[in-house]
C-alpha positions in Angstrom: -26.7 20.7 27.3 -26.6 17.5 29.4 -23.6 15.2 29.3 -25.2 12.6 27.0 -26.3 15.2 24.5 -22.9 16.8 24.5 -21.2 13.5 23.9 -23.5 12.8 20.9 -23.0 16.3 19.5 -19.2 15.9 19.9 -19.2 12.6 18.1 -21.4 13.9 15.3 -19.0 16.9 14.9 -16.0 14.6 14.6 -17.8 12.4 12.1 -18.6 15.4 9.9 -14.8 15.9 9.6 -14.4 12.4 8.2 -15.2 12.5 4.5 -17.7 10.2 2.8 -15.2 9.9 0.0 -12.5 7.5 1.1 -10.5 4.4 -0.1 -12.9 1.6 -0.7 -10.9 -1.2 -2.4 -7.7 -3.2 -1.9 -4.6 -3.6 -4.0 -3.7 0.1 -4.6 -0.7 0.7 -6.8 2.7 0.8 -5.1 6.2 0.3 -6.4 8.0 -2.6 -4.8 11.5 -4.1 -5.4 12.0 -5.0 -9.0 14.8 -5.0 -11.5 13.1 -2.1 -13.2 11.0 0.7 -11.8 10.2 2.2 -15.2 9.1 0.8 -18.5 11.8 -0.1 -21.0 11.7 3.1 -23.1 10.8 1.1 -26.2 7.2 0.3 -25.6 4.9 3.2 -26.4 1.8 2.1 -24.4 0.2 -0.8 -22.4 -3.1 -1.8 -20.9 -3.0 -3.3 -17.4 -6.0 -5.3 -16.1 -5.9 -5.6 -12.3 -8.4 -7.1 -9.8 -9.6 -5.3 -6.6 -12.1 -6.2 -3.9 -14.3 -3.7 -2.2 -13.6 -3.1 1.5 -16.8 -1.1 1.9 -20.0 -0.7 0.1 -19.7 2.5 -2.0 -20.8 4.3 -5.1 -19.4 7.0 -7.4 -16.0 5.4 -7.6 -13.0 7.5 -8.4 -9.6 6.4 -9.6 -6.4 8.1 -8.5 -3.3 8.1 -10.7 0.3 9.4 -10.1 3.4 9.9 -12.1 6.3 9.2 -9.8 8.6 6.2 -9.4 10.7 4.3 -7.0 14.3 5.4 -7.5 15.8 2.5 -5.4 13.9 3.3 -2.3 13.4 7.1 -2.8 10.6 8.9 -4.5 11.4 10.6 -7.8 9.2 12.5 -10.3 8.5 10.5 -13.5 11.1 11.3 -16.2 8.3 12.6 -18.6 4.6 13.2 -18.8 2.3 10.2 -19.4 -1.2 9.9 -20.8 -3.7 7.8 -18.9 -7.1 6.3 -19.9 -9.1 4.0 -17.7 -12.2 1.9 -17.1 -13.9 -0.1 -14.4 -14.9 -3.7 -15.3 -17.6 -5.3 -13.2 -17.4 -9.0 -12.3 -19.9 -11.5 -13.9 -22.7 -11.8 -14.4 -23.0 -8.2 -15.7 -19.4 -8.0 -17.0 -20.0 -4.4 -17.9 -17.1 -2.1 -18.7 -17.6 1.5 -17.5 -15.5 4.3 -18.9 -13.7 6.6 -16.6 -13.5 10.4 -17.3 -11.2 13.1 -16.2 -12.7 16.6 -16.2 -15.1 15.2 -18.8 -12.4 13.7 -21.1 -11.4 10.1 -21.5 -7.7 10.8 -21.3 -5.6 12.9 -19.1 -1.9 13.9 -19.2 -0.2 13.4 -15.9 2.9 15.6 -15.5 6.0 14.3 -13.7 5.3 14.1 -9.9 1.6 14.9 -10.3 -1.4 13.2 -8.8 -4.8 13.2 -10.5 -8.3 12.0 -9.5 -10.9 11.0 -12.0 -14.5 12.1 -12.2 -17.0 9.9 -10.3 -18.1 6.8 -12.1 -21.8 6.5 -11.3 -22.0 2.9 -10.2 -22.4 1.1 -6.8 -20.6 -1.9 -5.5 -21.2 -3.8 -2.3 -18.5 -4.7 0.3 -16.7 -7.9 -0.8 -17.4 -7.4 -4.5 -14.4 -8.1 -6.8 -13.9 -6.1 -10.0 -11.2 -5.1 -12.4 -9.6 -1.8 -13.4 -8.2 -1.4 -16.9 -5.6 1.3 -17.2 -4.0 2.3 -20.5 -0.9 4.4 -20.3 1.0 5.9 -23.3 4.1 7.9 -23.8 6.1 9.5 -26.6 8.9 7.6 -28.3 11.7 6.9 -25.9 9.7 8.0 -22.8 8.8 5.8 -19.8 6.0 5.2 -17.3 6.2 3.9 -13.7 5.9 0.2 -13.0 4.1 -1.3 -10.0 2.3 -4.4 -8.8 2.8 -7.8 -10.5 -0.3 -9.0 -12.3 -1.5 -12.5 -11.3 -2.4 -15.0 -14.0 -4.8 -16.9 -11.7 -6.9 -13.7 -11.4 -7.0 -13.2 -15.2 -4.8 -10.1 -14.8 -2.3 -9.1 -17.4 -0.5 -6.4 -19.3 -1.2 -5.9 -23.1 1.8 -4.0 -24.5 1.2 -1.4 -27.2 -2.6 -2.2 -27.2 -5.5 0.0 -25.9 -7.9 -2.5 -24.4 -9.5 -0.1 -22.0 -13.0 -0.5 -23.3 -13.1 -3.9 -25.0 -11.0 -7.0 -25.8 -9.5 -9.7 -23.8 -6.3 -8.9 -21.9 -4.2 -12.1 -22.1 -3.4 -13.2 -18.5 0.3 -12.7 -17.7 2.7 -12.0 -14.8 4.0 -8.6 -15.6 4.4 -5.3 -13.8 1.9 -2.8 -15.0 0.6 0.7 -14.2 -2.6 1.0 -12.1 -4.6 3.3 -9.8 -2.7 4.5 -6.7 -6.0 4.4 -4.9 -9.7 3.7 -5.5 -12.1 6.1 -3.8 -15.8 5.9 -3.3 -18.7 7.6 -1.6 -19.8 5.6 1.5 -22.8 5.8 3.9 -20.8 5.7 7.1 -18.2 8.2 8.1 -17.5 6.7 11.5 -15.0 4.1 10.6 -11.3 5.0 10.5 -9.0 5.7 7.5 -5.5 4.3 7.9 -2.2 5.1 6.2 0.3 2.3 5.7 3.8 3.7 5.6 6.6 1.2 5.0 9.0 -0.6 2.8 8.7 -3.7 0.5 7.6 -5.9 3.4 4.5 -3.7 4.1 4.1 -3.6 0.3 3.9 -7.3 0.0 7.0 -8.1 -2.1 7.4 -11.9 -2.5 4.5 -12.8 -0.2 2.5 -14.5 -3.0 -0.7 -13.1 -1.5 -1.1 -10.9 -4.6 1.6 -8.6 -3.1 -0.8 -7.2 -0.5 1.5 -7.4 2.5 0.6 -8.5 6.0 -0.8 -5.1 7.1 -3.1 -4.8 4.1 -4.2 -8.4 4.7 -5.3 -7.4 8.2 -7.1 -4.2 7.0 -8.7 -5.4 3.8 -11.5 -7.1 5.7 -13.4 -3.9 6.1 -11.1 -0.9 6.7 -10.3 2.1 4.5 -6.6 2.4 3.9 -3.9 3.9 1.7 -0.8 1.7 1.2 2.2 4.2 0.7 4.9 1.5 1.0 7.9 1.8 -1.2 10.3 -1.0 -2.1 13.8 -0.6 -0.6 12.4 2.3 1.3 13.6 3.4 4.7 13.1 6.1 7.2 16.3 7.8 6.1 14.9 8.0 2.5 11.6 9.4 3.8 12.6 11.7 6.6 11.9 15.0 4.9 8.7 16.4 3.3 10.3 16.4 -0.1 11.0 12.7 0.2 7.4 11.6 0.9 5.2 14.4 -0.6 4.4 12.4 -3.7 2.9 9.5 -1.8 1.0 11.7 0.6 -0.5 13.6 -2.3 -2.7 10.6 -2.9 -4.1 10.7 0.7 -7.4 12.6 0.8 -8.4 14.7 3.9 -9.8 12.7 6.8 -7.2 10.0 7.4 -7.1 9.1 11.1 -4.3 6.6 11.8 -0.9 5.6 10.5 0.9 2.2 10.7 4.7 2.5 10.2 6.6 -0.6 9.3 9.9 0.8 8.1 13.2 -0.1 9.8 14.8 -3.3 8.5 16.6 -1.4 5.6 18.5 0.8 8.0 19.4 -1.3 11.0 23.1 -1.2 9.9 23.1 2.4 11.2 22.2 1.3 14.7 19.6 2.2 17.3 20.5 5.8 17.8 20.1 6.7 14.1 16.9 4.8 13.9 15.5 6.6 17.0 16.3 10.0 15.4 14.8 9.2 12.1 11.7 7.4 13.4 10.9 10.1 15.9 10.9 12.7 13.0 8.6 10.6 10.8 6.3 9.8 13.7 6.1 13.5 14.6 5.3 14.5 11.0 2.4 11.9 10.9 1.1 13.1 14.2 1.1 16.7 12.9 -1.2 15.5 10.2 -3.7 14.5 12.9 -3.0 10.7 12.8 -2.6 8.4 15.7 0.6 6.6 14.9 1.6 2.9 15.5 4.9 1.2 14.7 5.4 -2.5 14.0 8.4 -4.4 15.4 10.9 -5.6 12.9 10.9 -9.1 11.5 14.2 -11.1 11.0 16.8 -10.9 8.2 18.7 -14.2 7.7 20.5 -16.4 5.3 19.8 -20.1 4.9 21.4 -23.2 3.5 18.1 -25.0 2.8 15.7 -22.4 1.5 14.4 -21.5 5.0 12.5 -24.7 5.4 14.1 -25.2 8.8 15.1 -22.9 11.6 18.4 -24.6 12.4 20.0 -23.9 9.0 19.5 -20.2 9.2 22.2 -17.7 10.1 21.3 -14.3 11.6 22.4 -11.1 9.9 25.4 -9.1 10.9 23.1 -6.3 12.3 21.0 -8.6 14.5 22.0 -6.8 17.7 20.7 -3.5 16.3 17.4 -5.1 15.3 16.9 -6.5 18.7 17.7 -3.1 20.3 15.3 -1.4 18.0 12.5 -3.8 18.8 13.1 -3.6 22.5 12.8 0.2 22.2 9.6 0.1 20.1 8.1 -2.1 22.8 8.4 0.8 25.3 6.0 2.8 23.1 8.2 5.9 22.7 6.6 9.2 22.2 4.7 10.2 20.1 3.5 6.7 19.3 -0.1 5.7 20.3 1.0 2.1 20.4 2.9 -0.6 18.6 2.1 -3.9 16.9 4.1 -7.0 17.9 5.1 -8.6 14.5 8.5 -9.9 15.3 7.2 -12.5 17.8 4.9 -13.9 15.1 7.7 -14.1 12.5 10.6 -15.4 14.7 11.1 -18.9 16.0 11.4 -17.3 19.5 11.6 -13.8 20.7 15.0 -12.2 19.7 16.2 -15.5 18.1 16.8 -13.6 14.9 15.5 -16.5 12.8 12.4 -17.0 10.8 9.9 -19.7 11.7 10.2 -22.6 9.2 8.7 -21.9 5.8 7.8 -18.3 6.5 10.1 -16.7 3.9 11.8 -17.5 0.7 14.6 -15.0 0.8 15.3 -14.3 4.5 13.9 -10.8 4.4 10.3 -10.8 3.1 7.6 -13.1 4.5 6.0 -15.5 2.0 2.2 -16.1 1.9 2.3 -18.3 5.0 4.4 -15.8 6.9 2.4 -12.8 5.8 -0.8 -14.4 6.8 0.5 -15.3 10.2 2.0 -11.8 10.7 -1.3 -10.2 9.8 -2.7 -11.5 13.1 -0.4 -9.1 14.9 -2.4 -6.1 13.5 -5.5 -5.6 15.5 -7.4 -3.0 13.5 -10.3 -3.0 16.0 -8.3 -0.6 18.2 -8.8 2.0 15.4 -12.6 1.7 15.5 -15.5 0.0 13.7 -15.1 -1.5 10.2 -16.7 0.2 7.2 -20.1 -1.0 6.1 
């Protein structure tokens, strides 16, 4: 076999290992910082209507649901089983609502800690198409379900409490935390493009960024890449550094993921550089063992302000700023086993290692707002992973 034929055969063999079923839409469910990570124990059910946009042209959509919650930065099994029913609602002009089945049934019981995948829904949607999912979750008296992304009134999203509006009815727009698919999978034509895992905290999850809680990494990838966003609010490497502390999130990741972007670190800078190095190296190694090429982002600032962060001069750097600078300097050396890093801090700070946000980039000193997240997304160059999905 000549060199060219061998190269083609090798490429084809690698592509066969990448599944045609992959994540194909944005805004997967994740649990960010909130005053409550579970429903109130009084409501018995709710329907959540959430928008998504296709990142690739695909058919046979499948919805993935889980039953774990964010226990202040750590994964925890849901306190009880939940019952899930769902549908996919197409955008106008068709405005069709398509029922979702689970092993041929409209409802499925999701046990604590479990992950379930629906039957394929036999529809096709092009890249860039916006649509809704409707998810109805119900529990027994006194039980609770996990809460996730905040619904956006401007997108006609909302949560209807104690109503099943899966197949019909108008969900009144509201700003509430609902229960939604952890991922939306679909069958695609191309198996060449990469599949990326986002592993971070509330910053990567998009808390407070008013870009529909996408986060700067997802903003960079949503233009055509398949991805899973496994970010957890208040999360840290320490709270994710063993298999038992991350297995629930990774249960949603189907075979074939190729890369991982790690963002965690700001929640543990108080422990210093040495502790971060130990924890980070362990997590990176675990991701490499899954076959991923792993990248780490540098850490954005953490400050207080006397004027709502509208200026740089009225900010005060945090007590652990020296540790953040040391961690960033270390990340920039591309320590093993990283394949590379993304320079995010320089896009967030007023100057390298100033420790202060650029003006109007944050509203709380920790999370980027919409302006900050958009600017920081430029620091993620997904082209290094490979071609976009079609």
